[in-house]
PDB file of N, CA, C and O in Angstrom:
ATOM      1  N   UNK A   1       0.801  -1.214   0.479  1.00  0.00           N
ATOM      2  CA  UNK A   1      -0.139  -0.011  -0.036  1.00  0.00           C
ATOM      3  C   UNK A   1       0.991   1.201   0.041  1.00  0.00           C
ATOM      4  O   UNK A   1       2.059   1.259   0.650  1.00  0.00           O
ATOM      5  N   UNK A   2       0.251   2.231  -0.910  1.00  0.00           N
ATOM      6  CA  UNK A   2       1.295   3.285  -1.032  1.00  0.00           C
ATOM      7  C   UNK A   2       0.699   4.383  -0.772  1.00  0.00           C
ATOM      8  O   UNK A   2      -0.169   4.546  -1.630  1.00  0.00           O
ATOM      9  N   UNK A   3       0.714   5.451   0.166  1.00  0.00           N
ATOM     10  CA  UNK A   3      -0.069   6.647   0.649  1.00  0.00           C
ATOM     11  C   UNK A   3       0.693   7.650  -0.414  1.00  0.00           C
ATOM     12  O   UNK A   3       1.774   7.343  -0.917  1.00  0.00           O
ATOM     13  N   UNK A   4      -0.049   8.980  -0.720  1.00  0.00           N
ATOM     14  CA  UNK A   4       0.367   9.805  -1.543  1.00  0.00           C
ATOM     15  C   UNK A   4       0.289  10.771  -0.800  1.00  0.00           C
ATOM     16  O   UNK A   4      -0.744  10.757  -0.131  1.00  0.00           O
ATOM     17  N   UNK A   5       1.146  11.878  -0.570  1.00  0.00           N
ATOM     18  CA  UNK A   5       0.855  12.782   0.255  1.00  0.00           C
ATOM     19  C   UNK A   5       1.398  14.431  -1.023  1.00  0.00           C
ATOM     20  O   UNK A   5       2.400  14.549  -1.729  1.00  0.00           O
ATOM     21  N   UNK A   6       0.656  15.037  -0.892  1.00  0.00           N
ATOM     22  CA  UNK A   6       0.475  16.383  -1.966  1.00  0.00           C
ATOM     23  C   UNK A   6       1.122  17.729  -1.222  1.00  0.00           C
ATOM     24  O   UNK A   6       0.908  17.931  -0.026  1.00  0.00           O
ATOM     25  N   UNK A   7       1.890  18.584  -1.989  1.00  0.00           N
ATOM     26  CA  UNK A   7       2.246  19.946  -1.299  1.00  0.00           C
ATOM     27  C   UNK A   7       2.795  19.965  -0.051  1.00  0.00           C
ATOM     28  O   UNK A   7       2.452  20.785   0.800  1.00  0.00           O
ATOM     29  N   UNK A   8       3.601  19.144   0.117  1.00  0.00           N
ATOM     30  CA  UNK A   8       4.756  19.152   1.594  1.00  0.00           C
ATOM     31  C   UNK A   8       5.464  19.818   1.688  1.00  0.00           C
ATOM     32  O   UNK A   8       6.324  19.613   0.832  1.00  0.00           O
ATOM     33  N   UNK A   9       5.756  20.879   2.480  1.00  0.00           N
ATOM     34  CA  UNK A   9       7.122  22.448   2.903  1.00  0.00           C
ATOM     35  C   UNK A   9       7.482  21.228   3.972  1.00  0.00           C
ATOM     36  O   UNK A   9       8.412  20.612   3.451  1.00  0.00           O
ATOM     37  N   UNK A  10       7.191  20.701   5.067  1.00  0.00           N
ATOM     38  CA  UNK A  10       7.947  20.183   6.177  1.00  0.00           C
ATOM     39  C   UNK A  10       7.740  18.641   6.409  1.00  0.00           C
ATOM     40  O   UNK A  10       6.688  18.015   6.282  1.00  0.00           O
ATOM     41  N   UNK A  11       8.664  18.290   6.684  1.00  0.00           N
ATOM     42  CA  UNK A  11       8.539  16.107   7.032  1.00  0.00           C
ATOM     43  C   UNK A  11       9.402  16.432   8.366  1.00  0.00           C
ATOM     44  O   UNK A  11      10.357  17.151   8.662  1.00  0.00           O
ATOM     45  N   UNK A  12       8.668  15.642   8.915  1.00  0.00           N
ATOM     46  CA  UNK A  12       9.051  15.162  10.712  1.00  0.00           C
ATOM     47  C   UNK A  12       9.163  13.724  10.592  1.00  0.00           C
ATOM     48  O   UNK A  12       8.256  13.046  10.109  1.00  0.00           O
ATOM     49  N   UNK A  13      10.365  13.192  11.062  1.00  0.00           N
ATOM     50  CA  UNK A  13      10.837  11.654  11.286  1.00  0.00           C
ATOM     51  C   UNK A  13      10.752  11.322  12.730  1.00  0.00           C
ATOM     52  O   UNK A  13      11.465  11.802  13.611  1.00  0.00           O
ATOM     53  N   UNK A  14      10.199  10.813  12.816  1.00  0.00           N
ATOM     54  CA  UNK A  14      10.185  10.106  15.146  1.00  0.00           C
ATOM     55  C   UNK A  14      10.411   8.543  14.434  1.00  0.00           C
ATOM     56  O   UNK A  14       9.915   7.915  13.499  1.00  0.00           O
ATOM     57  N   UNK A  15      11.438   8.333  15.439  1.00  0.00           N
ATOM     58  CA  UNK A  15      12.094   7.137  16.324  1.00  0.00           C
ATOM     59  C   UNK A  15      11.170   6.925  17.458  1.00  0.00           C
ATOM     60  O   UNK A  15      11.485   7.348  18.571  1.00  0.00           O
ATOM     61  N   UNK A  16       9.890   6.213  17.237  1.00  0.00           N
ATOM     62  CA  UNK A  16       9.266   6.569  18.946  1.00  0.00           C
ATOM     63  C   UNK A  16      10.002   4.884  19.896  1.00  0.00           C
ATOM     64  O   UNK A  16      10.778   4.823  20.849  1.00  0.00           O
ATOM     65  N   UNK A  17       9.623   4.255  19.448  1.00  0.00           N
ATOM     66  CA  UNK A  17      10.038   2.769  20.143  1.00  0.00           C
ATOM     67  C   UNK A  17      10.509   1.955  19.342  1.00  0.00           C
ATOM     68  O   UNK A  17      10.244   2.004  18.141  1.00  0.00           O
ATOM     69  N   UNK A  18      11.314   1.039  19.894  1.00  0.00           N
ATOM     70  CA  UNK A  18      12.186   0.053  19.155  1.00  0.00           C
ATOM     71  C   UNK A  18      11.994  -0.061  17.693  1.00  0.00           C
ATOM     72  O   UNK A  18      13.101  -0.358  17.245  1.00  0.00           O
ATOM     73  N   UNK A  19      11.343   0.005  16.956  1.00  0.00           N
ATOM     74  CA  UNK A  19      11.142  -0.210  15.925  1.00  0.00           C
ATOM     75  C   UNK A  19       9.771   0.231  15.021  1.00  0.00           C
ATOM     76  O   UNK A  19       9.360  -0.252  13.966  1.00  0.00           O
ATOM     77  N   UNK A  20       9.262   1.260  15.788  1.00  0.00           N
ATOM     78  CA  UNK A  20       8.115   1.914  15.315  1.00  0.00           C
ATOM     79  C   UNK A  20       8.673   3.323  14.517  1.00  0.00           C
ATOM     80  O   UNK A  20       9.842   3.696  14.622  1.00  0.00           O
ATOM     81  N   UNK A  21       7.882   3.877  13.889  1.00  0.00           N
ATOM     82  CA  UNK A  21       8.294   5.428  13.430  1.00  0.00           C
ATOM     83  C   UNK A  21       7.365   6.104  13.098  1.00  0.00           C
ATOM     84  O   UNK A  21       6.517   5.414  12.532  1.00  0.00           O
ATOM     85  N   UNK A  22       6.956   7.699  13.214  1.00  0.00           N
ATOM     86  CA  UNK A  22       6.054   8.058  12.708  1.00  0.00           C
ATOM     87  C   UNK A  22       6.777   9.253  11.672  1.00  0.00           C
ATOM     88  O   UNK A  22       7.884   9.776  11.800  1.00  0.00           O
ATOM     89  N   UNK A  23       6.005   9.423  10.881  1.00  0.00           N
ATOM     90  CA  UNK A  23       6.104  10.275   9.857  1.00  0.00           C
ATOM     91  C   UNK A  23       5.137  11.620   9.431  1.00  0.00           C
ATOM     92  O   UNK A  23       4.295  11.585   8.534  1.00  0.00           O
ATOM     93  N   UNK A  24       5.461  12.864  10.313  1.00  0.00           N
ATOM     94  CA  UNK A  24       4.322  13.383   9.729  1.00  0.00           C
ATOM     95  C   UNK A  24       5.131  14.678   8.799  1.00  0.00           C
ATOM     96  O   UNK A  24       6.253  15.180   8.879  1.00  0.00           O
ATOM     97  N   UNK A  25       3.754  14.949   7.761  1.00  0.00           N
ATOM     98  CA  UNK A  25       4.494  16.068   6.950  1.00  0.00           C
ATOM     99  C   UNK A  25       3.425  16.958   6.729  1.00  0.00           C
ATOM    100  O   UNK A  25       2.302  16.462   6.646  1.00  0.00           O
ATOM    101  N   UNK A  26       3.603  18.628   6.578  1.00  0.00           N
ATOM    102  CA  UNK A  26       2.933  19.259   6.821  1.00  0.00           C
ATOM    103  C   UNK A  26       2.885  20.050   5.790  1.00  0.00           C
ATOM    104  O   UNK A  26       4.058  20.121   5.424  1.00  0.00           O
ATOM    105  N   UNK A  27       2.069  20.870   4.898  1.00  0.00           N
ATOM    106  CA  UNK A  27       1.464  21.057   3.919  1.00  0.00           C
ATOM    107  C   UNK A  27       1.503  22.993   3.347  1.00  0.00           C
ATOM    108  O   UNK A  27       2.218  23.820   3.913  1.00  0.00           O
ATOM    109  N   UNK A  28       0.969  23.185   2.669  1.00  0.00           N
ATOM    110  CA  UNK A  28       0.634  24.140   2.493  1.00  0.00           C
ATOM    111  C   UNK A  28      -1.328  24.379   3.865  1.00  0.00           C
ATOM    112  O   UNK A  28      -1.899  23.710   4.726  1.00  0.00           O
ATOM    113  N   UNK A  29      -1.460  25.323   3.379  1.00  0.00           N
ATOM    114  CA  UNK A  29      -2.482  25.916   4.718  1.00  0.00           C
ATOM    115  C   UNK A  29      -2.540  24.940   5.523  1.00  0.00           C
ATOM    116  O   UNK A  29      -3.600  24.317   5.575  1.00  0.00           O
ATOM    117  N   UNK A  30      -1.746  24.656   6.123  1.00  0.00           N
ATOM    118  CA  UNK A  30      -1.287  23.718   7.521  1.00  0.00           C
ATOM    119  C   UNK A  30      -2.334  22.701   7.697  1.00  0.00           C
ATOM    120  O   UNK A  30      -3.177  22.697   8.593  1.00  0.00           O
ATOM    121  N   UNK A  31      -2.230  22.045   6.979  1.00  0.00           N
ATOM    122  CA  UNK A  31      -2.725  20.886   6.462  1.00  0.00           C
ATOM    123  C   UNK A  31      -1.595  19.544   7.072  1.00  0.00           C
ATOM    124  O   UNK A  31      -0.504  19.414   6.516  1.00  0.00           O
ATOM    125  N   UNK A  32      -1.783  19.108   7.618  1.00  0.00           N
ATOM    126  CA  UNK A  32      -0.926  17.654   8.588  1.00  0.00           C
ATOM    127  C   UNK A  32      -1.523  16.180   8.224  1.00  0.00           C
ATOM    128  O   UNK A  32      -2.686  15.777   8.192  1.00  0.00           O
ATOM    129  N   UNK A  33      -0.177  15.475   7.938  1.00  0.00           N
ATOM    130  CA  UNK A  33      -0.626  14.365   7.572  1.00  0.00           C
ATOM    131  C   UNK A  33       0.200  13.435   8.491  1.00  0.00           C
ATOM    132  O   UNK A  33       1.413  13.645   8.520  1.00  0.00           O
ATOM    133  N   UNK A  34      -0.433  12.179   9.439  1.00  0.00           N
ATOM    134  CA  UNK A  34       0.880  11.292  10.285  1.00  0.00           C
ATOM    135  C   UNK A  34       0.561  10.423   9.373  1.00  0.00           C
ATOM    136  O   UNK A  34      -0.376  10.334   8.579  1.00  0.00           O
ATOM    137  N   UNK A  35       1.665   9.670   9.651  1.00  0.00           N
ATOM    138  CA  UNK A  35       1.763   8.391   9.186  1.00  0.00           C
ATOM    139  C   UNK A  35       2.272   7.177   9.947  1.00  0.00           C
ATOM    140  O   UNK A  35       3.467   7.395   9.747  1.00  0.00           O
ATOM    141  N   UNK A  36       2.266   6.513  10.378  1.00  0.00           N
ATOM    142  CA  UNK A  36       2.566   5.345  11.403  1.00  0.00           C
ATOM    143  C   UNK A  36       3.136   4.015  11.488  1.00  0.00           C
ATOM    144  O   UNK A  36       2.230   3.200  11.661  1.00  0.00           O
ATOM    145  N   UNK A  37       4.457   3.391  11.425  1.00  0.00           N
ATOM    146  CA  UNK A  37       4.410   2.079  10.702  1.00  0.00           C
ATOM    147  C   UNK A  37       5.399   1.633  12.021  1.00  0.00           C
ATOM    148  O   UNK A  37       6.057   2.384  12.741  1.00  0.00           O
ATOM    149  N   UNK A  38       5.283   0.252  12.079  1.00  0.00           N
ATOM    150  CA  UNK A  38       5.404  -0.449  13.289  1.00  0.00           C
ATOM    151  C   UNK A  38       6.481  -1.719  12.539  1.00  0.00           C
ATOM    152  O   UNK A  38       6.298  -1.867  11.330  1.00  0.00           O
ATOM    153  N   UNK A  39       7.224  -2.333  12.985  1.00  0.00           N
ATOM    154  CA  UNK A  39       8.411  -3.134  12.694  1.00  0.00           C
ATOM    155  C   UNK A  39       9.284  -2.378  11.594  1.00  0.00           C
ATOM    156  O   UNK A  39       9.525  -2.786  10.458  1.00  0.00           O
ATOM    157  N   UNK A  40       9.562  -1.588  11.983  1.00  0.00           N
ATOM    158  CA  UNK A  40      10.874  -0.927  10.712  1.00  0.00           C
ATOM    159  C   UNK A  40      12.335  -1.180  11.070  1.00  0.00           C
ATOM    160  O   UNK A  40      12.844  -0.933  12.163  1.00  0.00           O
ATOM    161  N   UNK A  41      13.013  -1.768   9.882  1.00  0.00           N
ATOM    162  CA  UNK A  41      14.162  -1.158  10.127  1.00  0.00           C
ATOM    163  C   UNK A  41      15.380  -0.227   9.703  1.00  0.00           C
ATOM    164  O   UNK A  41      16.581  -0.142   9.959  1.00  0.00           O
ATOM    165  N   UNK A  42      14.500   0.380   8.973  1.00  0.00           N
ATOM    166  CA  UNK A  42      15.034   1.684   8.373  1.00  0.00           C
ATOM    167  C   UNK A  42      14.001   2.647   7.401  1.00  0.00           C
ATOM    168  O   UNK A  42      12.847   2.301   7.150  1.00  0.00           O
ATOM    169  N   UNK A  43      14.565   3.801   6.943  1.00  0.00           N
ATOM    170  CA  UNK A  43      13.992   4.835   6.160  1.00  0.00           C
ATOM    171  C   UNK A  43      14.421   5.020   4.948  1.00  0.00           C
ATOM    172  O   UNK A  43      15.508   5.595   4.993  1.00  0.00           O
ATOM    173  N   UNK A  44      14.032   4.773   3.729  1.00  0.00           N
ATOM    174  CA  UNK A  44      15.191   5.280   2.551  1.00  0.00           C
ATOM    175  C   UNK A  44      14.500   6.066   1.562  1.00  0.00           C
ATOM    176  O   UNK A  44      13.480   5.808   0.922  1.00  0.00           O
ATOM    177  N   UNK A  45      15.375   7.238   1.560  1.00  0.00           N
ATOM    178  CA  UNK A  45      14.811   8.137   0.282  1.00  0.00           C
ATOM    179  C   UNK A  45      15.315   7.446  -1.627  1.00  0.00           C
ATOM    180  O   UNK A  45      16.266   7.076  -2.316  1.00  0.00           O
ATOM    181  N   UNK A  46      14.180   7.624  -1.630  1.00  0.00           N
ATOM    182  CA  UNK A  46      14.320   6.920  -3.324  1.00  0.00           C
ATOM    183  C   UNK A  46      13.715   7.946  -4.779  1.00  0.00           C
ATOM    184  O   UNK A  46      12.608   8.055  -5.304  1.00  0.00           O
ATOM    185  N   UNK A  47      15.008   8.545  -5.044  1.00  0.00           N
ATOM    186  CA  UNK A  47      14.881  10.434  -5.657  1.00  0.00           C
ATOM    187  C   UNK A  47      14.857  10.255  -7.097  1.00  0.00           C
ATOM    188  O   UNK A  47      15.978  10.377  -7.591  1.00  0.00           O
ATOM    189  N   UNK A  48      13.972  10.016  -7.885  1.00  0.00           N
ATOM    190  CA  UNK A  48      13.673   9.601  -9.459  1.00  0.00           C
ATOM    191  C   UNK A  48      14.194  11.621  -9.762  1.00  0.00           C
ATOM    192  O   UNK A  48      14.447  11.825 -10.949  1.00  0.00           O
ATOM    193  N   UNK A  49      14.300  12.607  -9.059  1.00  0.00           N
ATOM    194  CA  UNK A  49      14.272  13.941  -9.501  1.00  0.00           C
ATOM    195  C   UNK A  49      14.551  14.608  -8.418  1.00  0.00           C
ATOM    196  O   UNK A  49      14.203  14.166  -7.323  1.00  0.00           O
ATOM    197  N   UNK A  50      15.205  15.751  -8.539  1.00  0.00           N
ATOM    198  CA  UNK A  50      15.983  16.426  -7.444  1.00  0.00           C
ATOM    199  C   UNK A  50      15.113  17.054  -6.451  1.00  0.00           C
ATOM    200  O   UNK A  50      14.153  17.804  -6.625  1.00  0.00           O
ATOM    201  N   UNK A  51      15.503  16.718  -5.651  1.00  0.00           N
ATOM    202  CA  UNK A  51      15.068  17.668  -4.260  1.00  0.00           C
ATOM    203  C   UNK A  51      15.449  18.400  -3.493  1.00  0.00           C
ATOM    204  O   UNK A  51      16.177  17.758  -2.736  1.00  0.00           O
ATOM    205  N   UNK A  52      15.403  19.538  -3.160  1.00  0.00           N
ATOM    206  CA  UNK A  52      16.091  20.907  -2.383  1.00  0.00           C
ATOM    207  C   UNK A  52      15.705  20.999  -1.103  1.00  0.00           C
ATOM    208  O   UNK A  52      14.529  21.236  -0.827  1.00  0.00           O
ATOM    209  N   UNK A  53      16.628  20.827  -0.179  1.00  0.00           N
ATOM    210  CA  UNK A  53      16.043  20.925   1.471  1.00  0.00           C
ATOM    211  C   UNK A  53      16.813  21.732   1.659  1.00  0.00           C
ATOM    212  O   UNK A  53      18.029  21.720   1.469  1.00  0.00           O
ATOM    213  N   UNK A  54      15.478  23.289   2.453  1.00  0.00           N
ATOM    214  CA  UNK A  54      16.090  24.248   2.979  1.00  0.00           C
ATOM    215  C   UNK A  54      17.074  24.190   4.181  1.00  0.00           C
ATOM    216  O   UNK A  54      18.083  24.837   4.466  1.00  0.00           O
ATOM    217  N   UNK A  55      16.493  23.310   4.698  1.00  0.00           N
ATOM    218  CA  UNK A  55      17.302  23.259   6.295  1.00  0.00           C
ATOM    219  C   UNK A  55      16.897  21.722   6.730  1.00  0.00           C
ATOM    220  O   UNK A  55      15.837  21.205   6.378  1.00  0.00           O
ATOM    221  N   UNK A  56      17.871  21.073   7.529  1.00  0.00           N
ATOM    222  CA  UNK A  56      17.335  19.818   8.347  1.00  0.00           C
ATOM    223  C   UNK A  56      18.161  19.655   9.757  1.00  0.00           C
ATOM    224  O   UNK A  56      19.244  20.066  10.172  1.00  0.00           O
ATOM    225  N   UNK A  57      17.534  19.178  10.065  1.00  0.00           N
ATOM    226  CA  UNK A  57      17.852  18.842  11.835  1.00  0.00           C
ATOM    227  C   UNK A  57      17.738  17.496  12.503  1.00  0.00           C
ATOM    228  O   UNK A  57      16.798  16.712  12.626  1.00  0.00           O
ATOM    229  N   UNK A  58      18.881  17.481  12.859  1.00  0.00           N
ATOM    230  CA  UNK A  58      18.556  15.401  13.408  1.00  0.00           C
ATOM    231  C   UNK A  58      19.377  15.311  14.577  1.00  0.00           C
ATOM    232  O   UNK A  58      20.536  15.659  14.803  1.00  0.00           O
ATOM    233  N   UNK A  59      18.206  14.583  15.486  1.00  0.00           N
ATOM    234  CA  UNK A  59      18.470  14.930  17.199  1.00  0.00           C
ATOM    235  C   UNK A  59      18.817  13.721  17.590  1.00  0.00           C
ATOM    236  O   UNK A  59      17.967  12.832  17.547  1.00  0.00           O
ATOM    237  N   UNK A  60      19.931  13.487  17.979  1.00  0.00           N
ATOM    238  CA  UNK A  60      20.362  11.753  18.163  1.00  0.00           C
ATOM    239  C   UNK A  60      20.874  11.553  19.575  1.00  0.00           C
ATOM    240  O   UNK A  60      21.380  10.481  19.908  1.00  0.00           O
ATOM    241  N   UNK A  61      20.750  12.563  20.397  1.00  0.00           N
ATOM    242  CA  UNK A  61      21.157  12.430  22.118  1.00  0.00           C
ATOM    243  C   UNK A  61      20.333  11.071  22.328  1.00  0.00           C
ATOM    244  O   UNK A  61      19.504  10.599  21.551  1.00  0.00           O
ATOM    245  N   UNK A  62      20.725  10.589  23.478  1.00  0.00           N
ATOM    246  CA  UNK A  62      20.826   9.466  24.175  1.00  0.00           C
ATOM    247  C   UNK A  62      19.832   9.721  25.614  1.00  0.00           C
ATOM    248  O   UNK A  62      20.119  10.481  26.539  1.00  0.00           O
ATOM    249  N   UNK A  63      18.297   8.651  25.477  1.00  0.00           N
ATOM    250  CA  UNK A  63      17.454   9.243  26.261  1.00  0.00           C
ATOM    251  C   UNK A  63      16.137   9.486  25.732  1.00  0.00           C
ATOM    252  O   UNK A  63      15.034   9.163  26.173  1.00  0.00           O
ATOM    253  N   UNK A  64      16.614  10.385  24.262  1.00  0.00           N
ATOM    254  CA  UNK A  64      15.209  11.138  23.343  1.00  0.00           C
ATOM    255  C   UNK A  64      15.165  10.494  22.664  1.00  0.00           C
ATOM    256  O   UNK A  64      16.166   9.780  22.616  1.00  0.00           O
ATOM    257  N   UNK A  65      13.961  10.163  21.523  1.00  0.00           N
ATOM    258  CA  UNK A  65      13.598   9.991  20.586  1.00  0.00           C
ATOM    259  C   UNK A  65      14.408  10.706  19.389  1.00  0.00           C
ATOM    260  O   UNK A  65      14.509  11.922  19.227  1.00  0.00           O
ATOM    261  N   UNK A  66      14.898   9.806  18.676  1.00  0.00           N
ATOM    262  CA  UNK A  66      15.309  10.119  17.711  1.00  0.00           C
ATOM    263  C   UNK A  66      14.704  10.991  16.441  1.00  0.00           C
ATOM    264  O   UNK A  66      13.757  10.569  15.779  1.00  0.00           O
ATOM    265  N   UNK A  67      15.251  12.053  16.218  1.00  0.00           N
ATOM    266  CA  UNK A  67      13.906  13.258  15.063  1.00  0.00           C
ATOM    267  C   UNK A  67      14.657  13.230  13.928  1.00  0.00           C
ATOM    268  O   UNK A  67      15.764  12.703  14.043  1.00  0.00           O
ATOM    269  N   UNK A  68      14.296  13.732  12.681  1.00  0.00           N
ATOM    270  CA  UNK A  68      14.824  14.007  11.727  1.00  0.00           C
ATOM    271  C   UNK A  68      13.866  14.868  11.074  1.00  0.00           C
ATOM    272  O   UNK A  68      12.842  14.437  10.544  1.00  0.00           O
ATOM    273  N   UNK A  69      14.312  16.491  11.124  1.00  0.00           N
ATOM    274  CA  UNK A  69      13.266  17.782  10.619  1.00  0.00           C
ATOM    275  C   UNK A  69      13.886  17.893   9.050  1.00  0.00           C
ATOM    276  O   UNK A  69      15.085  17.907   8.773  1.00  0.00           O
ATOM    277  N   UNK A  70      12.929  17.958   8.238  1.00  0.00           N
ATOM    278  CA  UNK A  70      13.639  18.283   7.306  1.00  0.00           C
ATOM    279  C   UNK A  70      12.303  19.599   6.452  1.00  0.00           C
ATOM    280  O   UNK A  70      11.103  19.413   6.252  1.00  0.00           O
ATOM    281  N   UNK A  71      12.938  20.521   6.217  1.00  0.00           N
ATOM    282  CA  UNK A  71      11.991  21.794   5.375  1.00  0.00           C
ATOM    283  C   UNK A  71      12.313  22.104   4.174  1.00  0.00           C
ATOM    284  O   UNK A  71      13.382  22.674   3.956  1.00  0.00           O
ATOM    285  N   UNK A  72      11.551  21.824   3.295  1.00  0.00           N
ATOM    286  CA  UNK A  72      11.960  22.098   1.719  1.00  0.00           C
ATOM    287  C   UNK A  72      11.483  23.519   1.190  1.00  0.00           C
ATOM    288  O   UNK A  72      10.589  24.298   1.520  1.00  0.00           O
ATOM    289  N   UNK A  73      12.910  23.503  -0.196  1.00  0.00           N
ATOM    290  CA  UNK A  73      12.486  24.876  -0.722  1.00  0.00           C
ATOM    291  C   UNK A  73      11.557  25.688  -1.256  1.00  0.00           C
ATOM    292  O   UNK A  73      11.343  26.886  -1.437  1.00  0.00           O
ATOM    293  N   UNK A  74      10.821  24.066  -1.551  1.00  0.00           N
ATOM    294  CA  UNK A  74       9.451  24.350  -2.514  1.00  0.00           C
ATOM    295  C   UNK A  74       8.251  22.957  -2.233  1.00  0.00           C
ATOM    296  O   UNK A  74       8.420  21.746  -2.092  1.00  0.00           O
ATOM    297  N   UNK A  75       7.214  23.703  -2.240  1.00  0.00           N
ATOM    298  CA  UNK A  75       6.182  22.599  -1.949  1.00  0.00           C
ATOM    299  C   UNK A  75       6.832  20.975  -2.990  1.00  0.00           C
ATOM    300  O   UNK A  75       7.327  21.068  -4.114  1.00  0.00           O
ATOM    301  N   UNK A  76       6.676  19.910  -2.378  1.00  0.00           N
ATOM    302  CA  UNK A  76       6.952  18.594  -2.855  1.00  0.00           C
ATOM    303  C   UNK A  76       5.969  17.468  -2.593  1.00  0.00           C
ATOM    304  O   UNK A  76       5.690  17.227  -1.418  1.00  0.00           O
ATOM    305  N   UNK A  77       5.574  16.959  -3.285  1.00  0.00           N
ATOM    306  CA  UNK A  77       4.673  15.807  -3.636  1.00  0.00           C
ATOM    307  C   UNK A  77       5.769  14.278  -3.399  1.00  0.00           C
ATOM    308  O   UNK A  77       6.817  13.960  -3.962  1.00  0.00           O
ATOM    309  N   UNK A  78       5.161  13.766  -2.593  1.00  0.00           N
ATOM    310  CA  UNK A  78       5.904  12.404  -1.814  1.00  0.00           C
ATOM    311  C   UNK A  78       4.474  11.142  -1.767  1.00  0.00           C
ATOM    312  O   UNK A  78       3.395  11.309  -1.199  1.00  0.00           O
ATOM    313  N   UNK A  79       5.039   9.611  -2.751  1.00  0.00           N
ATOM    314  CA  UNK A  79       4.614   8.373  -2.039  1.00  0.00           C
ATOM    315  C   UNK A  79       5.210   7.888  -0.821  1.00  0.00           C
ATOM    316  O   UNK A  79       6.195   8.514  -0.429  1.00  0.00           O
ATOM    317  N   UNK A  80       4.858   7.000  -0.206  1.00  0.00           N
ATOM    318  CA  UNK A  80       5.422   6.436   0.904  1.00  0.00           C
ATOM    319  C   UNK A  80       4.738   5.161   0.991  1.00  0.00           C
ATOM    320  O   UNK A  80       3.543   4.925   0.809  1.00  0.00           O
ATOM    321  N   UNK A  81       5.754   4.319   1.322  1.00  0.00           N
ATOM    322  CA  UNK A  81       5.004   2.741   1.522  1.00  0.00           C
ATOM    323  C   UNK A  81       6.034   2.062   1.993  1.00  0.00           C
ATOM    324  O   UNK A  81       7.170   2.411   1.673  1.00  0.00           O
ATOM    325  N   UNK A  82       5.814   0.923   2.874  1.00  0.00           N
ATOM    326  CA  UNK A  82       6.332   0.318   3.704  1.00  0.00           C
ATOM    327  C   UNK A  82       6.961  -1.194   2.547  1.00  0.00           C
ATOM    328  O   UNK A  82       6.282  -1.773   1.700  1.00  0.00           O
ATOM    329  N   UNK A  83       8.227  -1.440   2.871  1.00  0.00           N
ATOM    330  CA  UNK A  83       8.202  -2.422   1.740  1.00  0.00           C
ATOM    331  C   UNK A  83       9.553  -3.498   2.356  1.00  0.00           C
ATOM    332  O   UNK A  83      10.740  -3.230   2.540  1.00  0.00           O
ATOM    333  N   UNK A  84       9.139  -4.187   2.468  1.00  0.00           N
ATOM    334  CA  UNK A  84      10.345  -5.367   3.178  1.00  0.00           C
ATOM    335  C   UNK A  84      11.233  -4.950   4.419  1.00  0.00           C
ATOM    336  O   UNK A  84      12.463  -4.983   4.373  1.00  0.00           O
ATOM    337  N   UNK A  85      10.516  -4.556   5.525  1.00  0.00           N
ATOM    338  CA  UNK A  85      10.733  -3.572   6.496  1.00  0.00           C
ATOM    339  C   UNK A  85      11.363  -2.469   6.356  1.00  0.00           C
ATOM    340  O   UNK A  85      12.021  -2.145   7.345  1.00  0.00           O
ATOM    341  N   UNK A  86      11.404  -1.601   5.256  1.00  0.00           N
ATOM    342  CA  UNK A  86      12.241  -0.306   5.511  1.00  0.00           C
ATOM    343  C   UNK A  86      10.842   0.781   4.890  1.00  0.00           C
ATOM    344  O   UNK A  86      10.163   0.383   3.944  1.00  0.00           O
ATOM    345  N   UNK A  87      10.706   1.432   5.209  1.00  0.00           N
ATOM    346  CA  UNK A  87       9.850   3.020   4.451  1.00  0.00           C
ATOM    347  C   UNK A  87      10.469   3.322   3.432  1.00  0.00           C
ATOM    348  O   UNK A  87      11.691   3.358   3.575  1.00  0.00           O
ATOM    349  N   UNK A  88      10.098   3.543   2.499  1.00  0.00           N
ATOM    350  CA  UNK A  88      10.390   3.852   1.044  1.00  0.00           C
ATOM    351  C   UNK A  88       9.697   5.017   0.828  1.00  0.00           C
ATOM    352  O   UNK A  88       8.486   4.944   0.620  1.00  0.00           O
ATOM    353  N   UNK A  89      10.413   6.385   0.846  1.00  0.00           N
ATOM    354  CA  UNK A  89       9.764   7.735   0.348  1.00  0.00           C
ATOM    355  C   UNK A  89      10.591   8.091  -0.746  1.00  0.00           C
ATOM    356  O   UNK A  89      11.807   8.136  -0.933  1.00  0.00           O
ATOM    357  N   UNK A  90       9.120   8.440  -1.713  1.00  0.00           N
ATOM    358  CA  UNK A  90       9.680   8.863  -3.035  1.00  0.00           C
ATOM    359  C   UNK A  90       9.209  10.355  -3.308  1.00  0.00           C
ATOM    360  O   UNK A  90       8.206  10.763  -2.722  1.00  0.00           O
ATOM    361  N   UNK A  91       9.940  11.225  -4.228  1.00  0.00           N
ATOM    362  CA  UNK A  91       9.319  12.202  -4.784  1.00  0.00           C
ATOM    363  C   UNK A  91       8.625  11.738  -5.966  1.00  0.00           C
ATOM    364  O   UNK A  91       9.174  10.889  -6.668  1.00  0.00           O
ATOM    365  N   UNK A  92       7.330  12.252  -6.310  1.00  0.00           N
ATOM    366  CA  UNK A  92       6.596  12.421  -7.361  1.00  0.00           C
ATOM    367  C   UNK A  92       5.914  13.424  -7.816  1.00  0.00           C
ATOM    368  O   UNK A  92       5.286  13.318  -8.869  1.00  0.00           O
TER     369      UNK A  92
END
């Protein structure tokens, strides 16, 4: 199953507990979409075209959730799917 998210301006990837991940997409007009995944080994970006990141922040401190925040230079469309234990994020 693939979820498509349109006009995304920011993406928040959170490693909550164990093998659980949450990805929050914030788009134009403050539209939010949150996708939760379990039994995940990792995340892969599959970019068929250029993606310009304006700002990125990674929190890796011990004792805190691992967080990766991405802000894009322009609104971007994504396709997200879980395949063989990996979250695959495509630019569409």
